Jmol script that loads the backbone (N, CA, C; Angstrom):
load data "model"
ATOM      1  N   UNK A   1      55.258 -22.148 158.993  1.00  0.00           N
ATOM      2  CA  UNK A   1      54.811 -21.964 160.356  1.00  0.00           C
ATOM      3  C   UNK A   1      54.386 -22.867 160.993  1.00  0.00           C
ATOM      4  N   UNK A   2      53.554 -23.608 160.629  1.00  0.00           N
ATOM      5  CA  UNK A   2      53.402 -24.933 161.726  1.00  0.00           C
ATOM      6  C   UNK A   2      53.938 -25.483 162.135  1.00  0.00           C
ATOM      7  N   UNK A   3      55.181 -25.643 162.154  1.00  0.00           N
ATOM      8  CA  UNK A   3      56.394 -26.036 163.159  1.00  0.00           C
ATOM      9  C   UNK A   3      56.896 -25.163 164.099  1.00  0.00           C
ATOM     10  N   UNK A   4      56.661 -23.572 163.922  1.00  0.00           N
ATOM     11  CA  UNK A   4      57.022 -22.561 164.968  1.00  0.00           C
ATOM     12  C   UNK A   4      55.988 -22.453 165.896  1.00  0.00           C
ATOM     13  N   UNK A   5      54.196 -22.870 165.424  1.00  0.00           N
ATOM     14  CA  UNK A   5      53.264 -23.096 166.466  1.00  0.00           C
ATOM     15  C   UNK A   5      53.324 -24.174 167.453  1.00  0.00           C
ATOM     16  N   UNK A   6      53.751 -24.893 166.758  1.00  0.00           N
ATOM     17  CA  UNK A   6      54.119 -26.304 167.248  1.00  0.00           C
ATOM     18  C   UNK A   6      55.402 -26.250 168.470  1.00  0.00           C
ATOM     19  N   UNK A   7      55.660 -26.306 168.035  1.00  0.00           N
ATOM     20  CA  UNK A   7      57.450 -25.448 168.524  1.00  0.00           C
ATOM     21  C   UNK A   7      56.716 -24.781 170.501  1.00  0.00           C
ATOM     22  N   UNK A   8      56.368 -23.288 169.769  1.00  0.00           N
ATOM     23  CA  UNK A   8      55.345 -22.449 170.954  1.00  0.00           C
ATOM     24  C   UNK A   8      55.134 -23.032 171.453  1.00  0.00           C
ATOM     25  N   UNK A   9      53.645 -24.009 171.429  1.00  0.00           N
ATOM     26  CA  UNK A   9      52.813 -24.745 172.291  1.00  0.00           C
ATOM     27  C   UNK A   9      53.911 -25.716 173.028  1.00  0.00           C
ATOM     28  N   UNK A  10      54.611 -26.651 172.407  1.00  0.00           N
ATOM     29  CA  UNK A  10      55.134 -27.327 173.315  1.00  0.00           C
ATOM     30  C   UNK A  10      56.064 -26.432 174.286  1.00  0.00           C
ATOM     31  N   UNK A  11      56.832 -25.732 174.384  1.00  0.00           N
ATOM     32  CA  UNK A  11      57.729 -25.049 174.995  1.00  0.00           C
ATOM     33  C   UNK A  11      56.642 -24.705 176.032  1.00  0.00           C
ATOM     34  N   UNK A  12      55.097 -23.837 175.485  1.00  0.00           N
ATOM     35  CA  UNK A  12      54.575 -23.238 176.490  1.00  0.00           C
ATOM     36  C   UNK A  12      53.930 -24.638 177.656  1.00  0.00           C
ATOM     37  N   UNK A  13      53.740 -25.655 176.828  1.00  0.00           N
ATOM     38  CA  UNK A  13      53.328 -26.927 177.626  1.00  0.00           C
ATOM     39  C   UNK A  13      54.629 -26.891 178.961  1.00  0.00           C
ATOM     40  N   UNK A  14      55.660 -27.305 178.204  1.00  0.00           N
ATOM     41  CA  UNK A  14      57.086 -27.072 179.160  1.00  0.00           C
ATOM     42  C   UNK A  14      56.423 -26.158 180.572  1.00  0.00           C
ATOM     43  N   UNK A  15      56.434 -25.511 180.059  1.00  0.00           N
ATOM     44  CA  UNK A  15      56.818 -24.002 181.174  1.00  0.00           C
ATOM     45  C   UNK A  15      55.724 -24.345 182.095  1.00  0.00           C
ATOM     46  N   UNK A  16      54.381 -24.551 182.124  1.00  0.00           N
ATOM     47  CA  UNK A  16      53.134 -24.849 182.368  1.00  0.00           C
ATOM     48  C   UNK A  16      53.419 -26.523 183.318  1.00  0.00           C
ATOM     49  N   UNK A  17      54.198 -26.959 182.509  1.00  0.00           N
ATOM     50  CA  UNK A  17      54.571 -27.880 183.647  1.00  0.00           C
ATOM     51  C   UNK A  17      55.442 -27.790 184.832  1.00  0.00           C
ATOM     52  N   UNK A  18      55.784 -26.862 184.328  1.00  0.00           N
ATOM     53  CA  UNK A  18      57.152 -26.744 185.841  1.00  0.00           C
ATOM     54  C   UNK A  18      56.731 -26.059 186.759  1.00  0.00           C
ATOM     55  N   UNK A  19      55.410 -25.321 186.260  1.00  0.00           N
ATOM     56  CA  UNK A  19      55.209 -24.138 187.362  1.00  0.00           C
ATOM     57  C   UNK A  19      53.308 -23.819 186.138  1.00  0.00           C
ATOM     58  N   UNK A  20      52.644 -24.611 187.510  1.00  0.00           N
ATOM     59  CA  UNK A  20      51.146 -24.519 186.915  1.00  0.00           C
ATOM     60  C   UNK A  20      50.656 -23.526 187.251  1.00  0.00           C
ATOM     61  N   UNK A  21      50.731 -22.537 187.801  1.00  0.00           N
ATOM     62  CA  UNK A  21      50.185 -20.892 187.764  1.00  0.00           C
ATOM     63  C   UNK A  21      50.839 -20.145 187.647  1.00  0.00           C
ATOM     64  N   UNK A  22      51.515 -20.174 186.073  1.00  0.00           N
ATOM     65  CA  UNK A  22      51.565 -19.531 185.093  1.00  0.00           C
ATOM     66  C   UNK A  22      50.856 -19.079 184.382  1.00  0.00           C
ATOM     67  N   UNK A  23      49.514 -19.942 184.140  1.00  0.00           N
ATOM     68  CA  UNK A  23      48.218 -19.846 183.134  1.00  0.00           C
ATOM     69  C   UNK A  23      47.613 -18.246 184.099  1.00  0.00           C
ATOM     70  N   UNK A  24      47.841 -18.524 185.553  1.00  0.00           N
ATOM     71  CA  UNK A  24      47.962 -16.897 186.096  1.00  0.00           C
ATOM     72  C   UNK A  24      47.924 -15.946 185.673  1.00  0.00           C
ATOM     73  N   UNK A  25      49.358 -16.309 185.852  1.00  0.00           N
ATOM     74  CA  UNK A  25      50.189 -15.243 186.111  1.00  0.00           C
ATOM     75  C   UNK A  25      50.149 -14.728 184.530  1.00  0.00           C
ATOM     76  N   UNK A  26      49.362 -15.163 182.949  1.00  0.00           N
ATOM     77  CA  UNK A  26      49.209 -14.851 182.241  1.00  0.00           C
ATOM     78  C   UNK A  26      47.711 -14.053 181.972  1.00  0.00           C
ATOM     79  N   UNK A  27      47.107 -14.341 183.029  1.00  0.00           N
ATOM     80  CA  UNK A  27      45.758 -13.601 183.051  1.00  0.00           C
ATOM     81  C   UNK A  27      45.617 -12.236 184.583  1.00  0.00           C
ATOM     82  N   UNK A  28      46.978 -12.591 184.967  1.00  0.00           N
ATOM     83  CA  UNK A  28      47.432 -11.100 185.649  1.00  0.00           C
ATOM     84  C   UNK A  28      47.442 -11.268 186.852  1.00  0.00           C
ATOM     85  N   UNK A  29      47.526 -12.457 187.673  1.00  0.00           N
ATOM     86  CA  UNK A  29      47.320 -12.741 189.236  1.00  0.00           C
ATOM     87  C   UNK A  29      48.156 -13.267 189.071  1.00  0.00           C
ATOM     88  N   UNK A  30      49.051 -13.287 190.678  1.00  0.00           N
ATOM     89  CA  UNK A  30      49.966 -14.049 190.630  1.00  0.00           C
ATOM     90  C   UNK A  30      49.876 -15.074 191.663  1.00  0.00           C
ATOM     91  N   UNK A  31      50.722 -16.691 191.821  1.00  0.00           N
ATOM     92  CA  UNK A  31      50.252 -17.862 192.982  1.00  0.00           C
ATOM     93  C   UNK A  31      49.591 -16.996 194.183  1.00  0.00           C
ATOM     94  N   UNK A  32      49.991 -16.336 194.862  1.00  0.00           N
ATOM     95  CA  UNK A  32      49.430 -15.376 196.198  1.00  0.00           C
ATOM     96  C   UNK A  32      48.132 -15.000 196.126  1.00  0.00           C
ATOM     97  N   UNK A  33      48.552 -14.823 195.251  1.00  0.00           N
ATOM     98  CA  UNK A  33      46.300 -14.015 194.904  1.00  0.00           C
ATOM     99  C   UNK A  33      45.735 -15.058 194.518  1.00  0.00           C
ATOM    100  N   UNK A  34      45.743 -15.914 193.830  1.00  0.00           N
ATOM    101  CA  UNK A  34      45.499 -17.464 193.510  1.00  0.00           C
ATOM    102  C   UNK A  34      44.598 -17.524 194.974  1.00  0.00           C
ATOM    103  N   UNK A  35      45.820 -18.330 195.331  1.00  0.00           N
ATOM    104  CA  UNK A  35      46.113 -19.112 197.025  1.00  0.00           C
ATOM    105  C   UNK A  35      44.935 -18.209 197.995  1.00  0.00           C
ATOM    106  N   UNK A  36      44.927 -17.060 197.777  1.00  0.00           N
ATOM    107  CA  UNK A  36      44.440 -15.785 198.784  1.00  0.00           C
ATOM    108  C   UNK A  36      42.850 -16.251 198.579  1.00  0.00           C
ATOM    109  N   UNK A  37      42.469 -16.020 197.204  1.00  0.00           N
ATOM    110  CA  UNK A  37      41.108 -16.038 197.368  1.00  0.00           C
ATOM    111  C   UNK A  37      40.695 -17.811 196.926  1.00  0.00           C
ATOM    112  N   UNK A  38      40.936 -18.200 196.718  1.00  0.00           N
ATOM    113  CA  UNK A  38      40.389 -19.703 197.039  1.00  0.00           C
ATOM    114  C   UNK A  38      40.285 -19.469 198.644  1.00  0.00           C
ATOM    115  N   UNK A  39      41.253 -19.522 199.242  1.00  0.00           N
ATOM    116  CA  UNK A  39      40.704 -19.345 201.283  1.00  0.00           C
ATOM    117  C   UNK A  39      40.110 -18.780 201.315  1.00  0.00           C
ATOM    118  N   UNK A  40      39.597 -17.663 201.074  1.00  0.00           N
ATOM    119  CA  UNK A  40      38.514 -16.465 201.204  1.00  0.00           C
ATOM    120  C   UNK A  40      37.238 -16.859 200.672  1.00  0.00           C
ATOM    121  N   UNK A  41      37.332 -17.635 199.336  1.00  0.00           N
ATOM    122  CA  UNK A  41      36.361 -18.566 198.546  1.00  0.00           C
ATOM    123  C   UNK A  41      35.742 -19.374 200.441  1.00  0.00           C
ATOM    124  N   UNK A  42      36.571 -20.462 200.380  1.00  0.00           N
ATOM    125  CA  UNK A  42      36.753 -21.585 201.108  1.00  0.00           C
ATOM    126  C   UNK A  42      35.682 -21.188 202.801  1.00  0.00           C
ATOM    127  N   UNK A  43      36.372 -20.168 202.918  1.00  0.00           N
ATOM    128  CA  UNK A  43      35.872 -19.787 204.135  1.00  0.00           C
ATOM    129  C   UNK A  43      34.782 -18.997 204.230  1.00  0.00           C
ATOM    130  N   UNK A  44      34.426 -18.368 203.361  1.00  0.00           N
ATOM    131  CA  UNK A  44      32.783 -18.228 203.257  1.00  0.00           C
ATOM    132  C   UNK A  44      31.943 -18.737 203.343  1.00  0.00           C
ATOM    133  N   UNK A  45      32.624 -20.234 202.413  1.00  0.00           N
ATOM    134  CA  UNK A  45      31.199 -21.495 202.315  1.00  0.00           C
ATOM    135  C   UNK A  45      30.988 -22.316 203.705  1.00  0.00           C
ATOM    136  N   UNK A  46      30.360 -21.769 204.374  1.00  0.00           N
ATOM    137  CA  UNK A  46      29.861 -22.810 205.464  1.00  0.00           C
ATOM    138  C   UNK A  46      29.696 -23.991 205.046  1.00  0.00           C
ATOM    139  N   UNK A  47      29.959 -25.214 205.896  1.00  0.00           N
ATOM    140  CA  UNK A  47      29.698 -26.764 205.535  1.00  0.00           C
ATOM    141  C   UNK A  47      28.387 -26.758 205.704  1.00  0.00           C
ATOM    142  N   UNK A  48      27.163 -27.199 204.834  1.00  0.00           N
ATOM    143  CA  UNK A  48      26.591 -27.634 205.068  1.00  0.00           C
ATOM    144  C   UNK A  48      25.172 -27.013 204.189  1.00  0.00           C
ATOM    145  N   UNK A  49      26.418 -25.471 203.757  1.00  0.00           N
ATOM    146  CA  UNK A  49      25.447 -24.550 202.904  1.00  0.00           C
ATOM    147  C   UNK A  49      25.089 -25.322 201.571  1.00  0.00           C
ATOM    148  N   UNK A  50      23.430 -25.214 201.304  1.00  0.00           N
ATOM    149  CA  UNK A  50      23.226 -25.332 200.258  1.00  0.00           C
ATOM    150  C   UNK A  50      23.066 -24.529 199.175  1.00  0.00           C
ATOM    151  N   UNK A  51      23.231 -24.431 198.074  1.00  0.00           N
ATOM    152  CA  UNK A  51      22.910 -23.344 196.771  1.00  0.00           C
ATOM    153  C   UNK A  51      21.063 -23.368 196.834  1.00  0.00           C
ATOM    154  N   UNK A  52      20.387 -24.455 196.918  1.00  0.00           N
ATOM    155  CA  UNK A  52      19.394 -24.935 196.768  1.00  0.00           C
ATOM    156  C   UNK A  52      18.622 -25.422 197.699  1.00  0.00           C
ATOM    157  N   UNK A  53      17.119 -24.889 198.541  1.00  0.00           N
ATOM    158  CA  UNK A  53      16.559 -26.175 199.357  1.00  0.00           C
ATOM    159  C   UNK A  53      16.202 -27.110 198.863  1.00  0.00           C
ATOM    160  N   UNK A  54      15.996 -27.274 197.524  1.00  0.00           N
ATOM    161  CA  UNK A  54      15.813 -28.826 197.045  1.00  0.00           C
ATOM    162  C   UNK A  54      16.856 -29.435 197.003  1.00  0.00           C
ATOM    163  N   UNK A  55      16.710 -30.575 197.848  1.00  0.00           N
ATOM    164  CA  UNK A  55      17.374 -31.922 197.811  1.00  0.00           C
ATOM    165  C   UNK A  55      17.017 -32.568 196.078  1.00  0.00           C
ATOM    166  N   UNK A  56      17.948 -33.109 195.450  1.00  0.00           N
ATOM    167  CA  UNK A  56      17.599 -34.203 194.382  1.00  0.00           C
ATOM    168  C   UNK A  56      18.171 -35.179 194.581  1.00  0.00           C
ATOM    169  N   UNK A  57      17.779 -36.454 194.430  1.00  0.00           N
ATOM    170  CA  UNK A  57      17.731 -37.234 194.630  1.00  0.00           C
ATOM    171  C   UNK A  57      18.370 -37.846 192.941  1.00  0.00           C
ATOM    172  N   UNK A  58      19.836 -38.718 193.521  1.00  0.00           N
ATOM    173  CA  UNK A  58      20.274 -39.376 192.200  1.00  0.00           C
ATOM    174  C   UNK A  58      19.413 -40.573 191.258  1.00  0.00           C
ATOM    175  N   UNK A  59      18.699 -40.489 190.332  1.00  0.00           N
ATOM    176  CA  UNK A  59      18.884 -41.118 189.766  1.00  0.00           C
ATOM    177  C   UNK A  59      19.240 -42.302 189.116  1.00  0.00           C
ATOM    178  N   UNK A  60      19.000 -43.894 189.535  1.00  0.00           N
ATOM    179  CA  UNK A  60      19.573 -45.139 189.096  1.00  0.00           C
ATOM    180  C   UNK A  60      18.886 -45.795 188.627  1.00  0.00           C
ATOM    181  N   UNK A  61      19.369 -45.792 186.992  1.00  0.00           N
ATOM    182  CA  UNK A  61      18.801 -46.903 185.665  1.00  0.00           C
ATOM    183  C   UNK A  61      19.330 -48.445 186.259  1.00  0.00           C
ATOM    184  N   UNK A  62      18.324 -49.099 186.066  1.00  0.00           N
ATOM    185  CA  UNK A  62      18.873 -50.052 186.585  1.00  0.00           C
ATOM    186  C   UNK A  62      18.570 -51.174 184.726  1.00  0.00           C
ATOM    187  N   UNK A  63      19.524 -51.773 184.531  1.00  0.00           N
ATOM    188  CA  UNK A  63      19.865 -52.347 183.146  1.00  0.00           C
ATOM    189  C   UNK A  63      19.976 -53.945 183.122  1.00  0.00           C
ATOM    190  N   UNK A  64      19.196 -54.657 182.437  1.00  0.00           N
ATOM    191  CA  UNK A  64      19.586 -56.114 182.370  1.00  0.00           C
ATOM    192  C   UNK A  64      20.429 -56.489 181.343  1.00  0.00           C
ATOM    193  N   UNK A  65      20.845 -57.369 182.136  1.00  0.00           N
ATOM    194  CA  UNK A  65      22.186 -57.670 180.839  1.00  0.00           C
ATOM    195  C   UNK A  65      21.615 -58.147 179.514  1.00  0.00           C
ATOM    196  N   UNK A  66      20.182 -59.132 179.691  1.00  0.00           N
ATOM    197  CA  UNK A  66      19.453 -60.012 178.564  1.00  0.00           C
ATOM    198  C   UNK A  66      19.487 -58.611 177.724  1.00  0.00           C
ATOM    199  N   UNK A  67      18.779 -57.519 177.769  1.00  0.00           N
ATOM    200  CA  UNK A  67      18.334 -55.951 177.512  1.00  0.00           C
ATOM    201  C   UNK A  67      19.694 -55.803 176.465  1.00  0.00           C
ATOM    202  N   UNK A  68      20.922 -55.303 176.988  1.00  0.00           N
ATOM    203  CA  UNK A  68      21.888 -54.527 176.377  1.00  0.00           C
ATOM    204  C   UNK A  68      22.355 -56.235 175.688  1.00  0.00           C
ATOM    205  N   UNK A  69      22.178 -57.468 175.415  1.00  0.00           N
ATOM    206  CA  UNK A  69      22.873 -58.097 174.621  1.00  0.00           C
ATOM    207  C   UNK A  69      21.780 -58.622 173.252  1.00  0.00           C
ATOM    208  N   UNK A  70      20.332 -58.045 173.543  1.00  0.00           N
ATOM    209  CA  UNK A  70      19.084 -58.447 172.724  1.00  0.00           C
ATOM    210  C   UNK A  70      19.882 -56.584 171.733  1.00  0.00           C
ATOM    211  N   UNK A  71      20.024 -55.738 172.522  1.00  0.00           N
ATOM    212  CA  UNK A  71      20.265 -54.600 171.476  1.00  0.00           C
ATOM    213  C   UNK A  71      21.008 -54.784 170.855  1.00  0.00           C
ATOM    214  N   UNK A  72      22.431 -55.138 171.717  1.00  0.00           N
ATOM    215  CA  UNK A  72      23.853 -55.657 171.166  1.00  0.00           C
ATOM    216  C   UNK A  72      23.770 -56.539 169.571  1.00  0.00           C
ATOM    217  N   UNK A  73      23.313 -57.801 169.925  1.00  0.00           N
ATOM    218  CA  UNK A  73      23.030 -58.714 169.083  1.00  0.00           C
ATOM    219  C   UNK A  73      22.487 -58.386 167.925  1.00  0.00           C
ATOM    220  N   UNK A  74      21.553 -57.245 167.478  1.00  0.00           N
ATOM    221  CA  UNK A  74      20.600 -56.822 166.498  1.00  0.00           C
ATOM    222  C   UNK A  74      21.448 -55.931 166.203  1.00  0.00           C
ATOM    223  N   UNK A  75      22.213 -54.960 166.668  1.00  0.00           N
ATOM    224  CA  UNK A  75      22.760 -53.973 165.939  1.00  0.00           C
ATOM    225  C   UNK A  75      24.313 -54.910 165.795  1.00  0.00           C
ATOM    226  N   UNK A  76      24.750 -55.547 165.508  1.00  0.00           N
ATOM    227  CA  UNK A  76      25.773 -56.432 164.984  1.00  0.00           C
ATOM    228  C   UNK A  76      24.928 -57.487 163.998  1.00  0.00           C
ATOM    229  N   UNK A  77      24.053 -58.001 164.079  1.00  0.00           N
ATOM    230  CA  UNK A  77      23.101 -58.696 162.763  1.00  0.00           C
ATOM    231  C   UNK A  77      23.107 -58.114 162.009  1.00  0.00           C
ATOM    232  N   UNK A  78      22.622 -56.209 161.940  1.00  0.00           N
ATOM    233  CA  UNK A  78      22.041 -55.745 161.000  1.00  0.00           C
ATOM    234  C   UNK A  78      23.343 -55.298 160.481  1.00  0.00           C
ATOM    235  N   UNK A  79      24.514 -54.990 161.315  1.00  0.00           N
ATOM    236  CA  UNK A  79      25.733 -54.578 160.168  1.00  0.00           C
ATOM    237  C   UNK A  79      26.355 -55.998 159.730  1.00  0.00           C
ATOM    238  N   UNK A  80      26.228 -56.995 159.720  1.00  0.00           N
ATOM    239  CA  UNK A  80      26.598 -58.093 159.119  1.00  0.00           C
ATOM    240  C   UNK A  80      25.568 -58.652 157.650  1.00  0.00           C
ATOM    241  N   UNK A  81      24.440 -58.169 157.895  1.00  0.00           N
ATOM    242  CA  UNK A  81      23.590 -58.394 156.896  1.00  0.00           C
ATOM    243  C   UNK A  81      23.779 -57.546 155.804  1.00  0.00           C
ATOM    244  N   UNK A  82      23.843 -56.456 156.289  1.00  0.00           N
ATOM    245  CA  UNK A  82      24.321 -54.676 155.302  1.00  0.00           C
ATOM    246  C   UNK A  82      26.046 -54.963 154.812  1.00  0.00           C
ATOM    247  N   UNK A  83      26.338 -55.814 155.340  1.00  0.00           N
ATOM    248  CA  UNK A  83      27.913 -56.127 155.033  1.00  0.00           C
ATOM    249  C   UNK A  83      27.589 -57.304 153.840  1.00  0.00           C
ATOM    250  N   UNK A  84      27.088 -58.291 154.545  1.00  0.00           N
ATOM    251  CA  UNK A  84      26.919 -59.757 153.377  1.00  0.00           C
ATOM    252  C   UNK A  84      26.382 -58.828 151.932  1.00  0.00           C
ATOM    253  N   UNK A  85      24.984 -58.198 152.017  1.00  0.00           N
ATOM    254  CA  UNK A  85      24.561 -57.792 150.626  1.00  0.00           C
ATOM    255  C   UNK A  85      25.260 -56.830 150.439  1.00  0.00           C
ATOM    256  N   UNK A  86      26.208 -56.261 150.541  1.00  0.00           N
ATOM    257  CA  UNK A  86      27.062 -54.972 150.008  1.00  0.00           C
ATOM    258  C   UNK A  86      28.377 -55.983 149.155  1.00  0.00           C
ATOM    259  N   UNK A  87      28.404 -57.192 149.547  1.00  0.00           N
ATOM    260  CA  UNK A  87      29.132 -57.624 149.275  1.00  0.00           C
ATOM    261  C   UNK A  87      28.624 -59.196 147.857  1.00  0.00           C
ATOM    262  N   UNK A  88      27.483 -59.039 148.457  1.00  0.00           N
ATOM    263  CA  UNK A  88      26.560 -60.077 147.090  1.00  0.00           C
ATOM    264  C   UNK A  88      26.232 -58.728 146.027  1.00  0.00           C
ATOM    265  N   UNK A  89      26.057 -57.659 146.089  1.00  0.00           N
ATOM    266  CA  UNK A  89      26.138 -57.051 144.925  1.00  0.00           C
ATOM    267  C   UNK A  89      27.095 -56.518 144.565  1.00  0.00           C
ATOM    268  N   UNK A  90      28.630 -56.832 145.114  1.00  0.00           N
ATOM    269  CA  UNK A  90      29.494 -56.004 144.437  1.00  0.00           C
ATOM    270  C   UNK A  90      29.838 -54.665 144.152  1.00  0.00           C
ATOM    271  N   UNK A  91      29.502 -53.960 145.557  1.00  0.00           N
ATOM    272  CA  UNK A  91      30.342 -52.735 145.783  1.00  0.00           C
ATOM    273  C   UNK A  91      31.449 -52.805 146.366  1.00  0.00           C
TER     274      UNK A  91
END
end "model"
wireframe off; spacefill off
backbone 0.3
color backbone group
């Protein structure tokens, strides 16, 4: 049963590689319908249209290398100490 499912998806993937619009065909739409819908959506959206009047500014985090090294170093040291303790206790 597993081999049959694997073969089915392999063949289906090959078909999608050959024709990416096949997925829309399986959903009941052909290539022309999909392209026309995309064109009408693009035409309806005017350049500069915003879905919100609020402009969101990106947040830029400043990371210092020293902070990263200190945090990573602590984690590495803790892992080494746990390993040493396990080895010493015979686990």
